[in-house]
N, C-alpha and C positions, 0 to 999 in steps of 0.2 A: 519626501518629494522625489519624484523620479528625475534622474539626470536628463538634461536636454539631449535630444537626439542630435548626433553629429551632423554637421552640414555636409550633404553628399558632395563628393568630388566628381568633376566631369570625367567621363570615360576618356582613356588614352587612345588617341587616333593618330596614325602616321599619315602625314600628308604624302600624296603620290608624287614621286619624282622619277624621272627616267633612269637615274642611277640605280634604283632598286631593280629594274629590269635587267640592267647590265650585270649587277652583282648576282642576281638569281641565275642567269645563264652561266656565269663563271662558276658558280657553286655546282650546278648540274654537271658542267664539263669536268670539273675537278673530281667529283665523286665518280663519274664515269671513267675518267682516266686512271684513277687509283684502282678501281675495280678491274679494269681491263689489264692494268699492269700486273695484277696478281694472277690473272687468268690466262692471258695470252703468253705463249711460251716464247722466250727470248733465245736467240742463237748465240748465247754467251756462256762462259764458265767463269767462276770467280776463284782466285787463289786467296785464301785467308790464312792467318797464323794457325798452325797446328799444335803439336805437342813436342815435348823433349823427353825422350824415353831412355832410361839407363840401359846400356848394353850388357854389362857384366851379369846381371841376374838372368838375362835371356840366353846365356851361353852355357852349354854343358859339354863335357868331353868324357864320356863313360870310360872307366878303366884307366884314366890318366890323372895324375896329381894336379889339383888346382889350388889356388890361393885366394884368401880374402884380400880385398883391396880397400884402401881409404880413398875417398873421392870416387868419381865415376866419369865415364865417357858417355855423353848423351848423344843419341842420334835424333835428328830433327825431322819433323813431318810438316806437310802443308795440308790444309783442309781444302779439298777441291769440290766446290759446289757447282751443280749444274751438269755433271757428267752422267750420273745414273738417273737423276731426277731433273728433268728440264725445268729451269727456273722461270719466273715471270719477270717482266721488265722492271717492276718495282724492286725486286731483289737485286737485279743487275745494277739498277740505279744506285741502290744503297752501297754496293761494292765500289762504284765510282766515287761516291762521296767519302767513304772511309779512307783515311790516309794509309792504313796498313794493309789494304787489299788491292789486288790488281784484277782487272776484267779483260778477258781475251775472247776473240771470236771462237766459238766452239770448234769449228773445223780446224782452226790453227793448232789446237791442242789435241783433239781426238782424231783428226783426219777423217777418214770415212768410217771409223769404228763406231759401233754402238757403245753405250755405257758399259754393258756387260762384257763386250769384247775388249774394251780398254782395261777393264778390271782384270780379266784373265791374263792379258799381256803384262800388266803391272805385277801380278803375282809371279809370273815366270821370270820377270826381270829381277825381282827380289830373290828368288831361289838361286839364280845364277850369280847374283851379287854375293850371296852368302858363301857359295862354293869358292869364288875367286878370293874373297876375304880370307877364308880358311887357308887356301893355298899360299897366298902372299905372307900371311902371318907365320905359318909353319916354316916356310922357306927362310924367313928372316931369323927364325930360331935354329936354323941349321938342319932341318929335316929335308929329305928328298921327297918331292911330290911329282911322280910321273904324270904326264898329261896324256889323255886318250881322246881319240876322235875318229871320224870316218870320212873326213874330207874338209876342204876349205870352201865355204860358201861365198860367192861374190854378191855384194849388195848392189853394186853399180859398176859400170865401165866408163872410162874417160872418153868423151867424144873425140872424134878425129884422130884416134890412135889405131894402130894395127889390131889391137885387142878388140876394139869395137866392131871389127869386121868378122870376128870369130866367136867371141864370147857374149853372153847376155846376162842380165841380172838374174841371180838365183841359180846360175850354173854352179856345179860343185866340182872344184879341181881336186883330183885324186893323185896326180903325179906330174912331175916336170922332168923331162928327159929320162923317163922311166923310173925316176926315184920317187917313191910314195910320199905324199904330203898329207897325212891324215889330220894335221893341225895347221892353223895359220902360222904358228911359229916355225914349223918345218918348211912351209912354203917360202917364208921370208928368208930362211937360212939357205934354201936351195937357190934363191935368186941373188943372194949376196955375192958381190964380187964380179957379177956379170957386167957387160958393157952395153951402152945404148947401140942399137942396130943389130945386136946379136939375136939370132932366132932360137927359140926354145920350143920343144915339143910338149904341148900342154894336153894332158889327158883329163877329160872332164865328163860329167853326167849332166844331162839336161832333162829334168822332169823325174819324178819319183819312179823308181824301178826301171829307168831307162838304161840301155846299154852304154858302156863307156865309148868315147870317141877321142881320137887324138888329132890335133891340128897344130901346125907351126904358128907361133906368134912372135913378131919382132918386138924386142924390148925398146923402150924410149927413155929419154932423159927427163928427169923431173924439171918442169919449167921454172920452179922456184929454187931448185938446187941442181945445177947441171952435173954435179959430181955424183948424183944419186940416180940409180937406174930403176925404172918402174916397169911392171908388167902391163900397166894400163888399166888396172882395176882398183877400186876403192872400197873401203869399209868391208873388208873380208872378216869372216869369223868361222870358228870351228863347228862343223856339224857334229851333233851328238857329243858335245864336249863333256868330259868327265875327268875328275882329278882322283888319283889313287892315294888318298890320305893315309898316313901311318896309323891313324886312329880316328874314330868318329868325332866330328865337331857338329853339334846340334845347336841351332839358333831358333828361338821361338819369338818371332816378331809379330805374332798374332795376325791381325788383318792388315798390317801395313804392307804396301807394295812399292814397286819401283826400285831403281838401282842406286839411289842417292845416299843410302846408308853404308855403302861399301867401305869407305875409309874409316868411319866410326866403328864398324864391326871388326875390321882388321885390328884397330887399336884395342878394342875390347877383348879380343881373343888373346892378344899379347899380354894384356893386363891380367887376365885370368890364369894364364899358363906360367906366369913368372912371379917370384916373390917380390914384395915391395909394391910400390904404386907408381905407374908411369905418369900419373897426373899430379904427383906431389901432394896428394890428399885433397885436391880441389875438384870441383865439378866443372867439367869443360864440355862445350858443345861442338859438334862436328857435322859437316855435311860435305859431300863430294863422292863421286864414283871412284872405284879403284879398278885398274886393269891388271892382268896377270903379271906385268912387270913392275907393279907398284906405282904407276903413274896415276895422278888424281885428275878426274875429269869434271867438267862443269855440270851443274844441276839446274833445275827450275825452282822458282819460288824462293830465291835466296833472301829477299827482303822479308818475306813472311816467316822464314825460318829464323832470321835474326831477331825478330820480335818474340818468337817462341823461346829462344835462348835467353833473351833479356827477362822475360816473365818467369823463367825457371831459376834465375839468379846465377847463371853461368858466369865465370870470371873470364873465360877465354873462349873465343869462337874461331874455329878453323874452317876455312872455306877455300874453294879453288881460287888460285891467284887472280884469274880473270874476273872474278865476281867479288873480290874483297871490297872494292870501292862502293858497290851497291849495298853490301852487307853493313858497312859502316854508316850509311845513311839511315838505316832502319834500326840498328842496335842502340841500346842505351849507352850513355857516355862512359859508364863504368865497366863496359864489356870490351875487352881488348880483342880486336879482329886481326887475324893473321892469315894471309894468303899463302897457300902451299901448292907445290907442283907435284910432289910425290911423297911416299911414305917417309923417306929420310927427312924431308922438310918438316913433316908433322911431328916426328919424334924429336927433332931439334927444338921446335917450339914448345913441346911439353917439357923437355929437359930444362928450359929456362924457368919453368915454374918451380923447380927444385925436386922433381921426381927422378926416377932411374931410367928414363926412356932411352938413354944412350948407353946404358950399362945392363942390358937384359941378358940373362943367362942363356948360353948356347945349349939349350936342352936337347936339341936333336943332333948335335955334333958327335 
């Protein structure tokens, strides 16, 4: 006997309801928005955690004795998205949602630069940072490092000062009262001890290949420190800066740019050129610029760098003092964050780990 045929079920039919129209419209709008978010270019860049890179393997000093070290000094990077390749709104929105990322207006980070121009400037900043790091490290070890330059470039002038009536941004000062000032250090030295109201003869160039001209400029008192005398210019730097190192110091940071590895590279050079370990055999992470006098400067993306240090398992994170609080908010609880103002502060923090950071051999003395 054949089995009885199953009783047919009634077809499934959805009753019409106005809500379906609303949901349909919302679905179309959502799909359109997501698609547009991926296609329409957003005027933003995203700072995301980057990497933690050992400095010691990147440093070589041909013809000079170097030493194996326990532990390492890590320099930290940030992943900058949206600089070379413009991102969509969906990617920018994801950066806002992620707790370890920061989103900034593109112009606030790049100014008027294209992605390629920003990259070239970043490479130049890294090259200068490496030179300064080598200079600071070798001088700390007792070597003499003569500084060479062809003048002091003015980045800006202080408004409503006598200098503003004579000098302009990007003028190059070559002498004060007839004394050559090929470097910014020599310019500062020539102005030291002068009094507000005193006039000095400033020799400068305006424009590439232009003839030198000399004008009198009246010195002024620093409004924040009346005992300090100013020329009336700010953010000066040496044109064609070069350091006459006693031996080559080569640093291969591959495609990493920017100046924020300066302190880490300085510490790495000290570690490579001296016996023992300045980190006490531990892995420590470092970020911060370094200037020729050993002062540590602020950097960007400290929160993202703190995340990278935590992911790498660093025990200690050295950052510029002004950014220590921000780094602590992003770093894991087992990462000690220490703010530093200069190289001596950094070496003292490393000495507390049990290394020999405060007992380095005076190899250049």
